[in-house]
C-alpha positions as CSV (number, residue, x, y, z in Angstrom):
1,M,-22.8,1.0,-21.5
2,F,-22.2,-2.0,-19.3
3,E,-18.6,-2.8,-18.4
4,K,-17.1,-5.6,-16.5
5,R,-16.4,-4.8,-12.8
6,V,-13.4,-5.9,-10.8
7,D,-13.2,-6.4,-7.0
8,I,-10.5,-4.4,-5.4
9,F,-11.5,-5.1,-1.8
10,K,-13.4,-8.0,-0.2
11,K,-12.9,-8.7,3.4
12,R,-14.5,-8.6,6.8
13,D,-12.9,-5.3,7.7
14,R,-15.2,-2.4,8.1
15,E,-12.6,0.2,9.0
16,T,-10.5,-0.4,5.9
17,W,-13.6,-0.4,3.8
18,L,-14.6,3.0,5.1
19,Q,-11.1,4.3,4.4
20,I,-11.2,3.0,0.9
21,K,-14.6,4.6,0.2
22,K,-13.4,7.9,1.5
23,A,-10.1,7.8,-0.5
24,L,-11.8,6.9,-3.8
25,K,-14.4,9.7,-3.3
26,E,-11.7,12.3,-2.5
27,G,-9.6,11.0,-5.4
28,G,-12.5,11.8,-7.8
29,L,-13.3,8.2,-8.9
30,K,-16.9,8.0,-10.0
31,G,-18.9,4.8,-10.5
32,F,-17.4,2.5,-7.9
33,H,-19.7,0.2,-5.9
34,A,-19.2,-0.4,-2.2
35,G,-21.4,-2.4,0.0
36,H,-21.7,-5.2,2.5
37,Y,-23.7,-8.4,3.1
38,L,-24.0,-11.3,5.5
39,Q,-23.2,-14.7,3.8
40,E,-23.3,-17.0,6.8
41,T,-26.4,-19.1,7.4
42,V,-28.1,-18.4,10.7
43,M,-28.9,-21.4,12.8
44,G,-32.2,-21.4,14.5
45,G,-32.3,-20.2,18.1
46,G,-34.9,-22.8,19.1
47,C,-37.9,-20.5,19.1
48,G,-38.1,-20.1,15.3
49,A,-37.2,-16.4,15.4
50,K,-34.1,-16.8,13.2
51,L,-32.0,-15.0,15.8
52,D,-28.3,-15.8,15.9
53,P,-27.5,-17.0,19.4
54,R,-23.9,-15.8,19.0
55,D,-25.1,-12.2,19.1
56,F,-26.2,-12.3,22.7
57,G,-22.8,-12.3,24.4
58,G,-21.2,-9.8,26.7
59,H,-20.1,-7.4,23.9
60,G,-23.3,-7.4,21.8
61,R,-23.6,-8.2,18.1
62,I,-20.4,-9.4,16.3
63,D,-19.8,-7.9,12.9
64,R,-19.8,-10.8,10.4
65,D,-20.5,-8.8,7.3
66,I,-18.4,-9.1,4.2
67,Y,-17.4,-5.6,2.9
68,Y,-16.6,-5.1,-0.8
69,V,-15.6,-2.4,-3.2
70,D,-15.6,-2.9,-7.0
71,V,-14.8,-0.6,-9.9
72,K,-15.1,-0.6,-13.6
73,Q,-12.3,-2.6,-15.3
74,S,-11.2,0.6,-17.1
75,D,-10.9,2.4,-13.8
76,E,-9.0,-0.3,-11.9
77,E,-5.5,1.2,-12.3
78,K,-6.7,4.7,-11.3
79,A,-8.4,3.2,-8.2
80,R,-5.3,1.3,-7.2
81,E,-3.1,4.4,-7.7
82,I,-5.5,6.5,-5.5
83,L,-5.2,3.8,-2.8
84,R,-1.4,3.6,-3.1
85,Q,-1.2,7.4,-2.7
86,S,-3.4,7.1,0.4
87,G,-1.3,4.4,1.9
88,I,-4.1,1.8,1.8
89,V,-3.5,-1.8,0.8
90,P,-6.7,-3.3,-0.6
91,V,-7.2,-7.0,-0.1
92,V,-9.5,-9.5,-1.9
93,E,-10.0,-12.6,0.2
94,E,-11.3,-15.2,-2.2
95,N,-12.1,-17.7,0.6
96,V,-14.0,-15.2,2.8
97,L,-17.3,-16.9,1.8
98,L,-16.2,-20.3,3.2
99,D,-16.9,-21.5,6.7
100,A,-13.9,-21.2,8.9
101,A,-13.5,-24.9,9.1
102,L,-13.2,-25.1,5.3
103,R,-10.7,-22.3,4.7
104,K,-7.2,-23.2,3.7
105,K,-4.7,-22.2,6.3
106,P,-1.0,-21.7,5.7
107,K,1.2,-24.6,6.9
108,E,2.7,-22.3,9.6
109,D,-0.6,-22.4,11.4
110,F,-0.5,-26.1,11.8
111,M,3.1,-26.2,13.2
112,S,3.4,-25.4,16.9
């Protein structure tokens, strides 16, 4: 009845998320979950309206949502095979929920 679910994609990448959803549907995989959410806390804009002041730049709202796709554990291999055949590489970023200052960066980023 209830089965453990496995993340096959979690990242701030809307385009890849849409491609994965399309590939899994076309591949005939049933029962996968796909969605998105905003994890960041919004700092007050001064007027108490809870508007994020970073959204009022020259290019409009920035997409900060975290996109995810998870499948039943028994369907994981089938889902990965469908994505391999479609040429899509799914990525699960474990530290996507951390603030940018707290994320671990590879040593190459610190050497200039």
